[in-house]
C-alpha positions as CSV (number, residue, x, y, z in Angstrom):
1,M,43.5,-17.5,-7.3
2,Y,41.5,-18.2,-3.8
3,F,38.5,-19.9,-3.6
4,K,36.6,-19.6,-0.4
5,L,34.3,-22.5,-0.6
6,F,32.7,-21.8,2.7
7,V,28.5,-22.1,2.8
8,V,28.3,-22.9,6.4
9,P,31.2,-23.5,8.6
10,G,31.8,-27.0,10.1
11,I,31.2,-30.2,9.0
12,W,27.9,-29.7,7.5
13,S,30.0,-27.2,4.6
14,F,32.0,-30.2,4.0
15,I,28.8,-32.8,4.0
16,V,26.2,-30.8,2.2
17,C,28.6,-28.7,-0.6
18,K,31.8,-30.8,-1.0
19,V,30.2,-33.7,-1.2
20,I,27.0,-34.1,-2.3
21,I,27.2,-31.3,-4.8
22,G,30.5,-32.6,-6.1
23,W,28.6,-36.0,-6.5
24,I,25.9,-34.2,-8.7
25,G,28.6,-31.9,-10.8
26,T,30.5,-35.3,-11.0
27,W,27.5,-37.0,-12.6
28,L,26.5,-33.9,-14.8
29,G,30.0,-33.6,-15.7
30,S,30.2,-35.7,-19.2
31,P,26.9,-34.9,-20.5
32,V,27.7,-31.2,-19.7
33,F,31.3,-31.1,-21.0
34,G,31.3,-34.2,-23.3
35,Y,33.2,-37.8,-23.2
36,W,37.0,-37.1,-23.3
37,F,39.4,-39.3,-23.8
38,S,37.8,-42.2,-24.3
39,N,40.8,-44.2,-22.4
40,L,40.2,-42.7,-19.2
41,N,36.8,-43.6,-18.1
42,Y,35.1,-45.7,-15.7
43,Q,31.4,-47.3,-17.5
44,N,30.2,-44.2,-18.5
45,V,32.3,-41.6,-16.4
46,Y,34.5,-40.0,-18.1
47,Y,37.5,-38.7,-14.9
48,I,38.6,-35.6,-16.6
49,P,34.8,-33.7,-17.3
50,A,33.7,-35.5,-14.0
51,I,36.2,-33.3,-12.4
52,L,35.9,-30.1,-14.1
53,G,31.8,-30.3,-13.5
54,A,32.0,-31.1,-9.9
55,F,33.8,-28.3,-9.3
56,A,32.2,-25.7,-11.7
57,L,28.8,-26.9,-10.2
58,Q,30.3,-26.4,-6.3
59,I,31.8,-22.7,-7.1
60,L,28.2,-21.9,-8.6
61,V,26.4,-23.3,-5.5
62,V,28.9,-21.3,-3.4
63,D,28.2,-18.1,-5.1
64,V,24.8,-18.2,-5.6
65,V,24.2,-18.9,-1.5
66,K,26.6,-16.1,-1.0
67,T,24.8,-14.1,-3.0
68,L,21.6,-14.9,-1.4
69,K,23.5,-14.4,2.4
70,S,24.7,-10.9,1.5
71,S,21.1,-9.7,-0.5
72,S,19.1,-10.5,3.2
């Protein structure tokens, strides 16, 4: 399956959508998805829920922005 994860073209898409939103998703991943595999963590960041949170939040933000762009 192929996702088009572009909100705006160019470097701003990478900086705003990929890095900042991914970082927020990573931070929220463990509290939302749980604390999996106690040996796969660094301090309070659990790797698998953090990756899932980053992907989920990026897909959600891109979908919301595309929906708002198409409705206006």
